[in-house]
PDB file of N, CA, C and O in Angstrom:
ATOM      1  N   MET A   1     109.543 190.287 126.640  1.00  0.00           N
ATOM      2  CA  MET A   1     110.549 188.900 126.672  1.00  0.00           C
ATOM      3  C   MET A   1     109.611 188.068 125.592  1.00  0.00           C
ATOM      4  O   MET A   1     110.078 187.811 124.482  1.00  0.00           O
ATOM      5  N   LEU A   2     108.538 187.737 125.881  1.00  0.00           N
ATOM      6  CA  LEU A   2     107.558 186.768 125.346  1.00  0.00           C
ATOM      7  C   LEU A   2     107.144 187.069 124.141  1.00  0.00           C
ATOM      8  O   LEU A   2     106.693 186.177 123.422  1.00  0.00           O
ATOM      9  N   LYS A   3     107.220 188.321 123.726  1.00  0.00           N
ATOM     10  CA  LYS A   3     106.532 188.784 122.334  1.00  0.00           C
ATOM     11  C   LYS A   3     107.891 188.290 121.179  1.00  0.00           C
ATOM     12  O   LYS A   3     107.678 187.793 120.073  1.00  0.00           O
ATOM     13  N   PHE A   4     109.205 188.559 121.730  1.00  0.00           N
ATOM     14  CA  PHE A   4     110.579 188.226 121.282  1.00  0.00           C
ATOM     15  C   PHE A   4     110.304 186.633 120.746  1.00  0.00           C
ATOM     16  O   PHE A   4     110.145 186.189 119.609  1.00  0.00           O
ATOM     17  N   ILE A   5     110.321 186.022 121.987  1.00  0.00           N
ATOM     18  CA  ILE A   5     109.869 184.358 121.667  1.00  0.00           C
ATOM     19  C   ILE A   5     109.014 183.953 120.780  1.00  0.00           C
ATOM     20  O   ILE A   5     109.262 183.233 119.813  1.00  0.00           O
ATOM     21  N   LYS A   6     107.605 184.577 121.204  1.00  0.00           N
ATOM     22  CA  LYS A   6     106.601 184.191 120.201  1.00  0.00           C
ATOM     23  C   LYS A   6     106.699 184.533 118.690  1.00  0.00           C
ATOM     24  O   LYS A   6     106.114 183.842 117.855  1.00  0.00           O
ATOM     25  N   HIS A   7     107.459 185.627 118.350  1.00  0.00           N
ATOM     26  CA  HIS A   7     107.906 186.109 116.847  1.00  0.00           C
ATOM     27  C   HIS A   7     108.567 185.205 116.429  1.00  0.00           C
ATOM     28  O   HIS A   7     108.189 184.937 115.289  1.00  0.00           O
ATOM     29  N   HIS A   8     109.466 184.503 116.788  1.00  0.00           N
ATOM     30  CA  HIS A   8     110.606 183.427 116.446  1.00  0.00           C
ATOM     31  C   HIS A   8     109.968 182.144 116.225  1.00  0.00           C
ATOM     32  O   HIS A   8     110.217 181.433 115.252  1.00  0.00           O
ATOM     33  N   MET A   9     109.144 181.858 117.141  1.00  0.00           N
ATOM     34  CA  MET A   9     108.246 180.598 116.962  1.00  0.00           C
ATOM     35  C   MET A   9     107.445 180.696 115.987  1.00  0.00           C
ATOM     36  O   MET A   9     107.355 179.724 115.238  1.00  0.00           O
ATOM     37  N   ASP A  10     106.701 181.806 115.742  1.00  0.00           N
ATOM     38  CA  ASP A  10     105.987 181.716 114.278  1.00  0.00           C
ATOM     39  C   ASP A  10     106.422 181.484 113.326  1.00  0.00           C
ATOM     40  O   ASP A  10     105.783 180.807 112.521  1.00  0.00           O
ATOM     41  N   THR A  11     107.608 181.925 113.055  1.00  0.00           N
ATOM     42  CA  THR A  11     108.462 181.846 111.346  1.00  0.00           C
ATOM     43  C   THR A  11     109.058 180.628 111.489  1.00  0.00           C
ATOM     44  O   THR A  11     109.962 180.445 110.674  1.00  0.00           O
ATOM     45  N   ILE A  12     108.780 179.395 112.537  1.00  0.00           N
ATOM     46  CA  ILE A  12     109.124 178.168 112.055  1.00  0.00           C
ATOM     47  C   ILE A  12     107.943 177.143 111.409  1.00  0.00           C
ATOM     48  O   ILE A  12     106.783 176.981 111.787  1.00  0.00           O
ATOM     49  N   GLY A  13     108.486 176.678 110.585  1.00  0.00           N
ATOM     50  CA  GLY A  13     107.250 176.033 109.737  1.00  0.00           C
ATOM     51  C   GLY A  13     106.911 174.723 110.271  1.00  0.00           C
ATOM     52  O   GLY A  13     107.837 173.935 110.460  1.00  0.00           O
ATOM     53  N   GLY A  14     105.849 174.413 110.513  1.00  0.00           N
ATOM     54  CA  GLY A  14     105.239 172.786 111.107  1.00  0.00           C
ATOM     55  C   GLY A  14     105.507 173.056 112.790  1.00  0.00           C
ATOM     56  O   GLY A  14     105.733 172.105 113.539  1.00  0.00           O
ATOM     57  N   ILE A  15     105.469 174.061 113.139  1.00  0.00           N
ATOM     58  CA  ILE A  15     105.477 174.370 114.771  1.00  0.00           C
ATOM     59  C   ILE A  15     104.322 173.599 115.357  1.00  0.00           C
ATOM     60  O   ILE A  15     104.659 172.881 116.299  1.00  0.00           O
ATOM     61  N   GLY A  16     103.240 173.571 115.085  1.00  0.00           N
ATOM     62  CA  GLY A  16     102.219 173.282 115.566  1.00  0.00           C
ATOM     63  C   GLY A  16     101.780 172.187 115.670  1.00  0.00           C
ATOM     64  O   GLY A  16     100.621 171.981 116.031  1.00  0.00           O
ATOM     65  N   ILE A  17     102.761 171.103 115.324  1.00  0.00           N
ATOM     66  CA  ILE A  17     102.599 169.981 115.494  1.00  0.00           C
ATOM     67  C   ILE A  17     103.153 169.329 116.780  1.00  0.00           C
ATOM     68  O   ILE A  17     102.927 168.129 116.937  1.00  0.00           O
ATOM     69  N   TYR A  18     103.863 170.010 117.724  1.00  0.00           N
ATOM     70  CA  TYR A  18     104.635 169.769 118.615  1.00  0.00           C
ATOM     71  C   TYR A  18     104.032 169.770 119.884  1.00  0.00           C
ATOM     72  O   TYR A  18     104.374 168.937 120.723  1.00  0.00           O
ATOM     73  N   PRO A  19     103.206 170.580 120.106  1.00  0.00           N
ATOM     74  CA  PRO A  19     101.749 170.649 121.155  1.00  0.00           C
ATOM     75  C   PRO A  19     101.634 169.351 121.362  1.00  0.00           C
ATOM     76  O   PRO A  19     102.027 168.675 122.312  1.00  0.00           O
ATOM     77  N   VAL A  20     100.755 168.887 119.876  1.00  0.00           N
ATOM     78  CA  VAL A  20     100.310 167.623 119.735  1.00  0.00           C
ATOM     79  C   VAL A  20     100.863 166.045 120.096  1.00  0.00           C
ATOM     80  O   VAL A  20     100.416 165.004 120.577  1.00  0.00           O
ATOM     81  N   ILE A  21     102.153 166.587 119.528  1.00  0.00           N
ATOM     82  CA  ILE A  21     102.744 165.056 120.016  1.00  0.00           C
ATOM     83  C   ILE A  21     102.892 165.203 121.628  1.00  0.00           C
ATOM     84  O   ILE A  21     102.639 164.297 122.422  1.00  0.00           O
ATOM     85  N   SER A  22     103.331 166.465 121.962  1.00  0.00           N
ATOM     86  CA  SER A  22     103.660 166.459 123.583  1.00  0.00           C
ATOM     87  C   SER A  22     102.376 165.941 124.293  1.00  0.00           C
ATOM     88  O   SER A  22     102.413 165.375 125.385  1.00  0.00           O
ATOM     89  N   PHE A  23     101.247 166.176 123.596  1.00  0.00           N
ATOM     90  CA  PHE A  23      99.767 165.917 124.393  1.00  0.00           C
ATOM     91  C   PHE A  23      99.561 164.280 124.350  1.00  0.00           C
ATOM     92  O   PHE A  23      99.158 163.654 125.330  1.00  0.00           O
ATOM     93  N   VAL A  24      99.875 163.697 123.141  1.00  0.00           N
ATOM     94  CA  VAL A  24      99.808 162.429 122.842  1.00  0.00           C
ATOM     95  C   VAL A  24     100.645 161.603 123.880  1.00  0.00           C
ATOM     96  O   VAL A  24     100.052 160.775 124.571  1.00  0.00           O
ATOM     97  N   ILE A  25     101.793 161.761 123.999  1.00  0.00           N
ATOM     98  CA  ILE A  25     103.163 161.421 124.383  1.00  0.00           C
ATOM     99  C   ILE A  25     102.242 160.895 126.126  1.00  0.00           C
ATOM    100  O   ILE A  25     101.869 159.800 126.548  1.00  0.00           O
ATOM    101  N   PHE A  26     102.175 162.501 126.788  1.00  0.00           N
ATOM    102  CA  PHE A  26     101.654 162.568 127.854  1.00  0.00           C
ATOM    103  C   PHE A  26     100.270 161.415 128.460  1.00  0.00           C
ATOM    104  O   PHE A  26     100.104 160.532 129.302  1.00  0.00           O
ATOM    105  N   PHE A  27      99.539 162.108 127.436  1.00  0.00           N
ATOM    106  CA  PHE A  27      98.091 160.918 127.729  1.00  0.00           C
ATOM    107  C   PHE A  27      98.615 159.521 127.366  1.00  0.00           C
ATOM    108  O   PHE A  27      98.223 158.688 128.184  1.00  0.00           O
ATOM    109  N   SER A  28      99.202 159.128 126.616  1.00  0.00           N
ATOM    110  CA  SER A  28      99.950 157.705 126.657  1.00  0.00           C
ATOM    111  C   SER A  28     100.270 157.191 127.691  1.00  0.00           C
ATOM    112  O   SER A  28      99.909 156.085 128.092  1.00  0.00           O
ATOM    113  N   VAL A  29     101.161 158.144 128.355  1.00  0.00           N
ATOM    114  CA  VAL A  29     101.937 157.375 129.394  1.00  0.00           C
ATOM    115  C   VAL A  29     100.874 157.642 130.991  1.00  0.00           C
ATOM    116  O   VAL A  29     101.098 157.042 132.042  1.00  0.00           O
ATOM    117  N   PHE A  30      99.779 158.637 130.798  1.00  0.00           N
ATOM    118  CA  PHE A  30      98.849 158.714 131.610  1.00  0.00           C
ATOM    119  C   PHE A  30      98.147 157.613 131.540  1.00  0.00           C
ATOM    120  O   PHE A  30      98.067 157.046 132.630  1.00  0.00           O
ATOM    121  N   ILE A  31      97.507 156.995 130.519  1.00  0.00           N
ATOM    122  CA  ILE A  31      96.522 155.658 130.323  1.00  0.00           C
ATOM    123  C   ILE A  31      97.713 154.543 130.723  1.00  0.00           C
ATOM    124  O   ILE A  31      97.342 153.625 131.455  1.00  0.00           O
ATOM    125  N   ILE A  32      98.611 154.551 130.450  1.00  0.00           N
ATOM    126  CA  ILE A  32      99.480 153.422 130.578  1.00  0.00           C
ATOM    127  C   ILE A  32      99.659 152.958 132.157  1.00  0.00           C
ATOM    128  O   ILE A  32      99.536 151.852 132.684  1.00  0.00           O
ATOM    129  N   ALA A  33     100.000 154.255 132.694  1.00  0.00           N
ATOM    130  CA  ALA A  33     100.200 154.175 133.994  1.00  0.00           C
ATOM    131  C   ALA A  33      98.604 153.733 134.765  1.00  0.00           C
ATOM    132  O   ALA A  33      98.677 152.727 135.471  1.00  0.00           O
ATOM    133  N   LEU A  34      97.465 154.278 134.693  1.00  0.00           N
ATOM    134  CA  LEU A  34      96.423 154.087 134.991  1.00  0.00           C
ATOM    135  C   LEU A  34      95.945 152.653 134.647  1.00  0.00           C
ATOM    136  O   LEU A  34      95.373 151.990 135.511  1.00  0.00           O
ATOM    137  N   LEU A  35      96.157 152.184 133.466  1.00  0.00           N
ATOM    138  CA  LEU A  35      96.120 150.650 133.028  1.00  0.00           C
ATOM    139  C   LEU A  35      97.056 149.812 134.341  1.00  0.00           C
ATOM    140  O   LEU A  35      96.638 149.022 135.186  1.00  0.00           O
ATOM    141  N   TYR A  36      97.650 150.037 134.244  1.00  0.00           N
ATOM    142  CA  TYR A  36      98.721 149.165 135.481  1.00  0.00           C
ATOM    143  C   TYR A  36      98.201 149.054 136.744  1.00  0.00           C
ATOM    144  O   TYR A  36      97.932 147.957 137.234  1.00  0.00           O
ATOM    145  N   VAL A  37      98.022 150.181 137.362  1.00  0.00           N
ATOM    146  CA  VAL A  37      97.404 150.236 138.572  1.00  0.00           C
ATOM    147  C   VAL A  37      96.142 149.885 138.593  1.00  0.00           C
ATOM    148  O   VAL A  37      95.716 149.786 139.744  1.00  0.00           O
ATOM    149  N   TRP A  38      95.355 149.652 137.748  1.00  0.00           N
ATOM    150  CA  TRP A  38      93.745 149.228 137.634  1.00  0.00           C
ATOM    151  C   TRP A  38      94.030 147.471 137.562  1.00  0.00           C
ATOM    152  O   TRP A  38      93.321 146.595 138.057  1.00  0.00           O
ATOM    153  N   LYS A  39      95.151 147.325 136.872  1.00  0.00           N
ATOM    154  CA  LYS A  39      95.333 145.676 136.594  1.00  0.00           C
ATOM    155  C   LYS A  39      96.127 145.049 137.773  1.00  0.00           C
ATOM    156  O   LYS A  39      96.306 143.833 137.840  1.00  0.00           O
ATOM    157  N   ALA A  40      96.522 145.785 138.553  1.00  0.00           N
ATOM    158  CA  ALA A  40      97.447 145.043 139.388  1.00  0.00           C
ATOM    159  C   ALA A  40      96.883 144.401 140.452  1.00  0.00           C
ATOM    160  O   ALA A  40      95.882 144.968 140.889  1.00  0.00           O
ATOM    161  N   THR A  41      97.278 143.184 141.124  1.00  0.00           N
ATOM    162  CA  THR A  41      96.618 142.697 141.907  1.00  0.00           C
ATOM    163  C   THR A  41      96.847 142.870 143.381  1.00  0.00           C
ATOM    164  O   THR A  41      97.994 143.052 143.790  1.00  0.00           O
ATOM    165  N   ARG A  42      95.839 142.825 144.190  1.00  0.00           N
ATOM    166  CA  ARG A  42      96.448 143.469 145.643  1.00  0.00           C
ATOM    167  C   ARG A  42      97.756 142.520 146.617  1.00  0.00           C
ATOM    168  O   ARG A  42      98.350 142.945 147.608  1.00  0.00           O
ATOM    169  N   THR A  43      97.873 141.603 146.169  1.00  0.00           N
ATOM    170  CA  THR A  43      99.119 140.812 146.396  1.00  0.00           C
ATOM    171  C   THR A  43     100.354 141.479 145.665  1.00  0.00           C
ATOM    172  O   THR A  43     101.380 141.623 146.330  1.00  0.00           O
ATOM    173  N   HIS A  44     100.340 141.765 144.762  1.00  0.00           N
ATOM    174  CA  HIS A  44     101.253 142.614 144.352  1.00  0.00           C
ATOM    175  C   HIS A  44     101.334 143.778 144.705  1.00  0.00           C
ATOM    176  O   HIS A  44     102.447 144.117 145.107  1.00  0.00           O
ATOM    177  N   ILE A  45     100.486 144.589 144.702  1.00  0.00           N
ATOM    178  CA  ILE A  45     100.987 146.077 145.741  1.00  0.00           C
ATOM    179  C   ILE A  45     100.923 145.847 146.949  1.00  0.00           C
ATOM    180  O   ILE A  45     101.297 146.793 147.644  1.00  0.00           O
ATOM    181  N   ASP A  46     100.530 144.784 147.585  1.00  0.00           N
ATOM    182  CA  ASP A  46     100.985 144.789 148.993  1.00  0.00           C
ATOM    183  C   ASP A  46     102.332 144.092 149.174  1.00  0.00           C
ATOM    184  O   ASP A  46     102.818 144.134 150.304  1.00  0.00           O
ATOM    185  N   HIS A  47     103.035 143.422 148.155  1.00  0.00           N
ATOM    186  CA  HIS A  47     104.274 143.075 147.950  1.00  0.00           C
ATOM    187  C   HIS A  47     105.460 144.050 148.027  1.00  0.00           C
ATOM    188  O   HIS A  47     106.389 144.229 148.815  1.00  0.00           O
ATOM    189  N   MET A  48     105.007 144.649 146.791  1.00  0.00           N
ATOM    190  CA  MET A  48     105.530 146.455 146.614  1.00  0.00           C
ATOM    191  C   MET A  48     105.675 147.424 147.570  1.00  0.00           C
ATOM    192  O   MET A  48     106.467 148.366 147.572  1.00  0.00           O
ATOM    193  N   ALA A  49     104.601 147.032 148.625  1.00  0.00           N
ATOM    194  CA  ALA A  49     104.442 148.289 149.795  1.00  0.00           C
ATOM    195  C   ALA A  49     105.410 147.746 150.593  1.00  0.00           C
ATOM    196  O   ALA A  49     105.979 148.580 151.297  1.00  0.00           O
ATOM    197  N   ALA A  50     105.768 146.647 150.706  1.00  0.00           N
ATOM    198  CA  ALA A  50     106.159 145.613 151.977  1.00  0.00           C
ATOM    199  C   ALA A  50     107.726 145.726 151.573  1.00  0.00           C
ATOM    200  O   ALA A  50     108.479 145.383 152.484  1.00  0.00           O
ATOM    201  N   LEU A  51     108.328 146.126 150.423  1.00  0.00           N
ATOM    202  CA  LEU A  51     109.801 146.014 150.023  1.00  0.00           C
ATOM    203  C   LEU A  51     110.816 147.038 150.834  1.00  0.00           C
ATOM    204  O   LEU A  51     111.925 146.673 151.224  1.00  0.00           O
ATOM    205  N   PRO A  52     110.279 148.397 151.039  1.00  0.00           N
ATOM    206  CA  PRO A  52     110.949 149.230 151.612  1.00  0.00           C
ATOM    207  C   PRO A  52     111.214 148.604 152.961  1.00  0.00           C
ATOM    208  O   PRO A  52     112.356 148.569 153.418  1.00  0.00           O
ATOM    209  N   ILE A  53     110.073 148.061 153.664  1.00  0.00           N
ATOM    210  CA  ILE A  53     110.668 147.937 155.099  1.00  0.00           C
ATOM    211  C   ILE A  53     110.558 146.556 155.585  1.00  0.00           C
ATOM    212  O   ILE A  53     109.934 146.239 156.597  1.00  0.00           O
ATOM    213  N   ALA A  54     111.337 145.568 154.642  1.00  0.00           N
ATOM    214  CA  ALA A  54     111.283 144.371 154.469  1.00  0.00           C
ATOM    215  C   ALA A  54     112.472 144.292 155.506  1.00  0.00           C
ATOM    216  O   ALA A  54     113.346 145.128 155.272  1.00  0.00           O
ATOM    217  N   GLU A  55     112.713 143.464 156.621  1.00  0.00           N
ATOM    218  CA  GLU A  55     113.712 143.445 157.620  1.00  0.00           C
ATOM    219  C   GLU A  55     114.514 142.116 157.126  1.00  0.00           C
ATOM    220  O   GLU A  55     114.006 141.006 156.975  1.00  0.00           O
ATOM    221  N   GLY A  56     115.764 142.438 156.924  1.00  0.00           N
ATOM    222  CA  GLY A  56     116.662 141.310 156.734  1.00  0.00           C
ATOM    223  C   GLY A  56     116.493 140.700 155.470  1.00  0.00           C
ATOM    224  O   GLY A  56     116.764 139.509 155.319  1.00  0.00           O
ATOM    225  N   HIS A  57     116.019 141.492 154.438  1.00  0.00           N
ATOM    226  CA  HIS A  57     116.122 140.629 153.162  1.00  0.00           C
ATOM    227  C   HIS A  57     116.235 141.690 152.126  1.00  0.00           C
ATOM    228  O   HIS A  57     115.502 142.677 152.065  1.00  0.00           O
ATOM    229  N   SER A  58     117.173 141.421 151.352  1.00  0.00           N
ATOM    230  CA  SER A  58     117.524 142.462 150.308  1.00  0.00           C
ATOM    231  C   SER A  58     117.483 141.582 148.913  1.00  0.00           C
ATOM    232  O   SER A  58     117.668 140.368 148.838  1.00  0.00           O
ATOM    233  N   THR A  59     117.221 142.406 147.922  1.00  0.00           N
ATOM    234  CA  THR A  59     117.025 142.058 146.733  1.00  0.00           C
ATOM    235  C   THR A  59     117.843 140.735 146.225  1.00  0.00           C
ATOM    236  O   THR A  59     117.309 139.705 145.812  1.00  0.00           O
ATOM    237  N   ASN A  60     119.397 140.998 146.352  1.00  0.00           N
ATOM    238  CA  ASN A  60     120.076 140.008 146.362  1.00  0.00           C
ATOM    239  C   ASN A  60     119.937 138.585 146.911  1.00  0.00           C
ATOM    240  O   ASN A  60     120.089 137.555 146.254  1.00  0.00           O
ATOM    241  N   GLU A  61     119.577 138.689 148.424  1.00  0.00           N
ATOM    242  CA  GLU A  61     119.662 137.839 149.348  1.00  0.00           C
ATOM    243  C   GLU A  61     118.314 136.809 148.699  1.00  0.00           C
ATOM    244  O   GLU A  61     118.395 135.581 148.705  1.00  0.00           O
ATOM    245  N   THR A  62     117.258 137.468 148.229  1.00  0.00           N
ATOM    246  CA  THR A  62     115.940 136.843 148.002  1.00  0.00           C
ATOM    247  C   THR A  62     115.989 136.240 146.571  1.00  0.00           C
ATOM    248  O   THR A  62     115.161 135.421 146.171  1.00  0.00           O
ATOM    249  N   ASN A  63     116.825 136.620 145.977  1.00  0.00           N
ATOM    250  CA  ASN A  63     117.280 136.197 143.988  1.00  0.00           C
ATOM    251  C   ASN A  63     118.350 134.980 144.662  1.00  0.00           C
ATOM    252  O   ASN A  63     118.278 133.900 144.075  1.00  0.00           O
ATOM    253  N   ASN A  64     119.222 135.039 145.701  1.00  0.00           N
ATOM    254  CA  ASN A  64     120.326 134.070 145.700  1.00  0.00           C
ATOM    255  C   ASN A  64     119.418 132.627 146.239  1.00  0.00           C
ATOM    256  O   ASN A  64     119.609 131.467 145.875  1.00  0.00           O
ATOM    257  N   HIS A  65     118.524 133.077 147.092  1.00  0.00           N
ATOM    258  CA  HIS A  65     117.772 131.826 147.768  1.00  0.00           C
ATOM    259  C   HIS A  65     116.754 131.260 146.787  1.00  0.00           C
ATOM    260  O   HIS A  65     116.574 130.052 146.940  1.00  0.00           O
ATOM    261  N   ALA A  66     116.150 131.745 145.964  1.00  0.00           N
ATOM    262  CA  ALA A  66     115.582 131.536 144.910  1.00  0.00           C
ATOM    263  C   ALA A  66     116.009 130.414 144.120  1.00  0.00           C
ATOM    264  O   ALA A  66     115.324 129.522 143.619  1.00  0.00           O
ATOM    265  N   HIS A  67     117.491 130.638 144.084  1.00  0.00           N
ATOM    266  CA  HIS A  67     118.037 129.878 142.662  1.00  0.00           C
ATOM    267  C   HIS A  67     118.848 128.801 143.397  1.00  0.00           C
ATOM    268  O   HIS A  67     119.537 128.037 142.721  1.00  0.00           O
ATOM    269  N   GLN A  68     118.812 128.672 144.864  1.00  0.00           N
ATOM    270  CA  GLN A  68     119.655 127.528 145.514  1.00  0.00           C
ATOM    271  C   GLN A  68     118.776 126.492 145.096  1.00  0.00           C
ATOM    272  O   GLN A  68     119.021 125.320 145.383  1.00  0.00           O
TER     273      GLN A  68
END
């Protein structure tokens, strides 16, 4: 089965660029995520960690109180 697929992949011109593009996209997303985590402040991390367990405060309630 793999020989059948490999034979057809070899007949496509310029197929070698796709693994390179995939690696560049993956590496870029990884680096962006790494920089985001590295630059995040401790207060932001604590705020994001507390969001799922915040009692009585939904996102809409917080936004409504901020605009009043």
